[in-house]
C-alpha positions in Angstrom: -88.3 139.7 -68.7 -86.6 137.6 -66.0 -88.0 133.8 -65.5 -89.1 133.3 -62.1 -92.0 132.2 -60.1 -94.9 134.4 -59.5 -98.3 133.9 -57.8 -101.8 135.1 -59.1 -102.9 137.4 -56.4 -106.2 136.6 -54.6 -107.0 140.2 -53.7 -107.1 141.6 -57.2 -109.3 138.4 -58.6 -111.7 139.8 -56.1 -112.2 143.1 -58.2 -113.1 140.6 -61.1 -115.4 138.3 -59.1 -116.8 140.8 -56.7 -117.3 144.1 -58.4 -121.2 143.5 -58.4 -121.3 142.6 -54.8 -119.8 145.6 -53.9 -122.1 147.6 -55.9 -125.0 145.8 -54.1 -123.3 146.7 -50.7 -123.5 150.6 -51.5 -126.8 150.4 -52.4 -128.2 149.2 -49.2 -126.1 152.0 -47.5 -127.7 154.7 -49.7 -131.1 155.5 -50.4 -130.3 156.7 -53.7 -128.0 154.0 -55.5 -125.3 155.7 -57.4 -125.3 155.1 -61.2 -122.2 153.3 -62.6 -121.3 154.6 -65.9 -120.0 152.3 -68.6 -116.6 154.1 -68.6 -116.3 153.4 -65.2 -117.3 149.8 -65.1 -114.6 149.3 -68.0 -111.9 151.3 -65.9 -112.6 148.8 -62.9 -112.1 145.7 -65.3 -109.1 147.1 -66.7 -107.6 148.1 -63.2 -108.6 144.5 -62.1 -106.9 142.9 -65.2 -103.8 144.8 -64.7 -103.4 143.7 -61.3 -103.5 139.9 -62.1 -100.3 137.8 -62.3 -100.1 134.8 -64.1 -97.3 132.4 -63.9 -96.5 130.2 -66.9 -94.5 127.3 -66.3 -92.6 125.5 -69.4 -91.6 121.8 -69.3 -87.9 121.4 -70.1 -87.0 121.0 -73.6 -83.4 119.8 -75.3 -82.7 123.3 -75.6 -83.5 125.6 -72.5 -81.6 128.5 -73.6 -83.7 128.8 -76.7 -86.9 127.7 -75.1 -86.4 130.6 -72.5 -86.1 133.3 -75.4 -89.3 131.9 -76.8 -91.1 131.7 -73.6 -90.5 135.4 -73.2 -91.9 136.2 -76.4 -95.1 133.9 -75.6 -95.2 135.7 -71.9 -95.3 139.0 -74.0 -97.9 137.8 -76.5 -100.4 136.7 -73.5 -99.9 139.6 -71.9 -101.1 141.7 -74.9 -104.0 139.6 -75.3 -105.3 139.2 -71.7 -104.0 142.4 -70.2 -102.8 140.3 -67.2 -99.1 140.6 -66.1 -97.4 136.9 -67.1 -94.2 135.6 -65.8 -92.6 132.6 -66.9 -91.0 129.7 -64.9 -88.6 127.3 -66.4 -88.2 124.2 -64.4 -85.4 121.2 -64.7 -88.0 118.9 -64.6 -91.8 117.9 -65.0 -92.1 117.3 -61.0 -91.3 120.5 -60.6 -93.8 122.0 -63.0 -96.3 119.7 -61.1 -95.4 121.0 -57.5 -95.5 124.5 -58.7 -99.1 124.1 -59.7 -100.3 122.1 -56.9 -98.7 125.0 -54.5 -99.9 127.8 -56.6 -96.7 128.8 -57.4 -97.5 128.4 -61.4 -101.0 129.1 -62.6 -100.7 127.7 -66.3 -98.3 125.3 -68.0 -97.2 123.8 -71.2 -96.1 120.1 -70.9 -96.7 116.6 -72.6 -99.3 114.2 -71.9 -98.0 112.4 -69.1 -96.7 115.3 -66.8 -100.5 116.8 -67.8 -102.1 113.8 -66.4 -100.0 113.6 -63.3 -100.8 117.4 -62.8 -104.8 116.8 -63.3 -104.9 114.0 -60.9 -102.5 115.9 -58.3 -102.9 119.5 -58.8 -106.6 119.8 -60.1 -105.4 121.5 -63.3 -107.7 121.6 -66.5 -107.0 121.0 -70.0 -107.1 124.4 -72.2 -105.6 123.8 -75.6 -103.5 121.0 -77.4 -101.3 121.3 -80.1 -101.8 119.8 -83.7 -99.0 117.6 -85.5 -99.8 116.6 -89.2 -103.6 117.8 -88.5 -104.0 115.8 -85.5 -103.9 116.6 -81.7 -101.8 113.1 -81.6 -98.9 111.3 -83.0 -97.6 107.9 -82.7 -94.7 106.1 -80.9 -92.3 103.6 -82.7 -90.1 100.8 -82.0 -87.1 101.1 -84.2 -83.9 98.6 -85.4 -81.5 98.6 -87.7 -82.3 98.2 -91.5 -79.9 95.3 -91.8 -80.7 93.5 -88.4 -82.9 90.3 -88.1 -85.7 92.1 -85.7 -89.0 92.1 -87.6 -91.1 92.5 -84.7 -91.4 92.9 -81.0 -91.3 89.3 -80.0 -87.7 89.5 -81.6 -86.7 92.2 -79.1 -86.4 89.3 -76.4 -82.9 89.2 -74.8 -81.7 92.5 -76.9 -80.2 95.5 -75.9 -82.8 98.3 -76.4 -82.8 102.2 -75.5 -85.7 104.0 -74.1 -85.6 107.8 -73.7 -86.4 108.3 -70.2 -88.4 106.6 -67.6 -91.2 109.6 -67.8 -91.3 109.8 -71.4 -94.5 109.2 -72.8 -93.7 107.9 -76.5 -90.2 107.0 -75.6 -91.0 104.8 -72.8 -94.8 104.6 -71.5 -96.5 103.5 -75.0 -93.6 101.0 -76.3 -93.2 99.3 -73.1 -97.2 99.3 -72.8 -97.0 97.2 -76.2 -94.7 94.6 -74.9 -97.2 94.3 -71.9 -100.1 94.2 -74.1 -98.7 91.4 -76.4 -98.0 89.2 -73.4 -94.2 89.5 -73.5 -94.3 91.0 -70.2 -96.5 92.1 -67.0 -96.8 94.7 -65.5 -95.3 93.8 -62.6 -92.0 92.5 -64.3 -88.8 94.6 -64.7 -88.3 95.2 -68.4 -84.8 93.2 -68.2 -86.8 90.2 -67.7 -87.7 90.3 -71.4 -85.1 92.5 -73.2 -81.3 91.8 -72.4 -80.2 95.4 -71.3 -82.2 98.6 -70.9 -80.7 101.9 -71.7 -82.1 105.3 -70.7 -80.6 107.6 -73.2 -82.1 110.9 -72.3 -83.7 111.6 -75.3 -85.2 110.8 -78.6 -82.0 112.0 -80.6 -79.7 110.1 -77.9 -81.9 107.1 -78.3 -81.8 106.9 -82.1 -78.2 107.8 -82.3 -77.3 104.8 -79.7 -79.0 102.6 -82.1 -77.3 104.2 -85.4 -74.0 103.7 -83.9 -74.6 100.3 -82.8 -74.6 100.7 -78.9 -78.1 99.0 -78.6 -80.1 96.6 -81.0 -83.4 98.7 -80.9 -84.9 102.1 -79.7 -88.1 103.5 -79.0 -89.0 107.5 -80.1 -91.9 109.4 -81.5 -92.5 108.7 -85.1 -91.6 112.3 -86.1 -88.2 111.9 -84.3 -86.6 110.2 -87.2 -87.1 113.2 -89.5 -86.2 115.6 -86.9 -82.8 114.0 -85.2 -81.1 112.1 -88.0 -80.0 112.9 -91.5 -80.6 111.1 -94.5 -77.8 108.8 -94.6 -78.6 108.0 -90.5 -82.4 107.3 -91.3 -81.2 104.9 -94.1 -80.0 102.8 -91.5 -82.8 102.4 -89.7 -86.4 100.8 -90.0 -89.6 100.8 -88.1 -90.7 97.4 -86.8 -94.1 98.4 -84.6 -96.0 101.4 -83.9 -98.1 102.0 -81.1 -100.8 104.8 -80.0 -102.3 107.3 -80.6 -100.0 109.6 -78.3 -101.4 112.5 -77.2 -99.7 115.8 -78.2 -98.4 118.5 -75.9 -101.1 121.0 -74.0 -101.6 123.5 -71.9 -103.6 123.3 -68.9 -104.5 125.8 -65.9 -105.3 125.5 -62.6 -108.9 124.5 -61.9 -109.5 126.6 -59.0 -109.1 129.9 -60.9 -112.1 132.1 -62.1 -113.8 130.9 -65.6 -113.3 134.1 -66.9 -109.5 133.8 -66.2 -109.4 130.3 -68.1 -111.6 131.7 -71.1 -109.6 134.8 -71.7 -106.4 132.5 -71.7 -107.6 130.0 -73.7 -109.0 132.7 -76.2 -105.2 134.0 -76.1 -103.6 130.9 -76.8 -106.1 130.0 -79.9 -105.3 133.4 -81.0 -101.8 132.0 -82.1 -103.5 130.2 -85.0 -103.7 133.8 -86.3 -101.2 133.8 -89.7 -99.4 136.4 -88.4 -98.8 134.4 -85.0 -97.5 131.4 -87.0 -93.7 131.9 -86.3 -94.4 132.5 -82.6 -96.5 129.1 -82.2 -93.8 127.2 -84.1 -90.9 128.6 -82.1 -92.1 127.4 -78.9 -94.2 124.6 -79.6 -93.0 123.0 -83.1 -96.7 122.7 -84.1 -98.6 123.6 -87.0 -101.8 124.9 -84.8 -103.5 124.4 -81.3 -107.2 123.4 -80.5 -109.4 123.1 -77.6 -109.6 119.4 -76.5 -111.3 117.8 -73.7 -109.4 115.8 -71.1 -110.6 112.0 -71.4 -110.6 112.5 -75.3 -107.0 113.6 -75.1 -105.6 111.6 -72.6 -107.8 108.1 -72.3 -105.3 105.7 -74.2 -102.4 107.5 -72.1 -104.0 106.8 -69.0 -104.8 103.1 -69.9 -101.0 102.7 -70.8 -100.0 104.3 -67.6 -101.8 102.2 -65.7 -101.2 99.1 -67.5 -97.3 99.9 -67.2 -98.0 100.7 -63.7 -96.2 104.1 -63.5 -96.1 105.8 -60.1 -95.5 109.6 -60.5 -93.0 110.6 -58.0 -92.7 114.7 -57.3 
């Protein structure tokens, strides 16, 4: 399967939504309404399902080549579960995911908390499911420093060199900077360099933590699971946690809000089927998650929205 943009076809959706209307129209024209057998109704539904095409967009990860293979397996799984034709779209950044959803060039998307919030507000997407880590649909962001340094708190970061992951990272920028503002060291309208000595955007969790371990910065911000995932035992021994902030919402899967409820429900059910034991390997390979659950919008991203507004983050796409 080749990854490319595909749009959900409106004419085929009419088969799902308007079958009863079509039958009603026939009844008005005929004196004796034709009897519709159960087999014929099922055939009509199957034909409609076959003609529906959904495009899944996957927010880029650190290993896009590996993701493409897993995303294709995921597409095949969703096709089997729903009967819909599924294509995949692998953009280069989260902005492209949001724009694809807003322009109807993508129908479903997997992304982290902040891009989802932007897509919800600008493209009207609805949350279907979220991943669980450690049995929870959230994790934490942490500030790290070298174990032998004199940095013991966020206050000690004044004038120090620090590494964020990227300006759009939820746990590697938004929450750690929000914590600094919450404690009164900065205001929302101040540049971070007015508190920190130097600010670097490393490009990812691993890069930020390695910059710390290698002595290039005095502190770094990343997720709580990044230490175990990206550093070996010797490197981890050189690092300590000085502050924790959150909870940070896990990655989730959202769908365009203007699609028929039947389509939304069918896709959600298909995704939840990934929790079955026989699908555990596929779920972990794409999401790195133990399981996925259905969760409401406000429940999942309420604290994220507060941090976003506190920091004054403005989406650009």
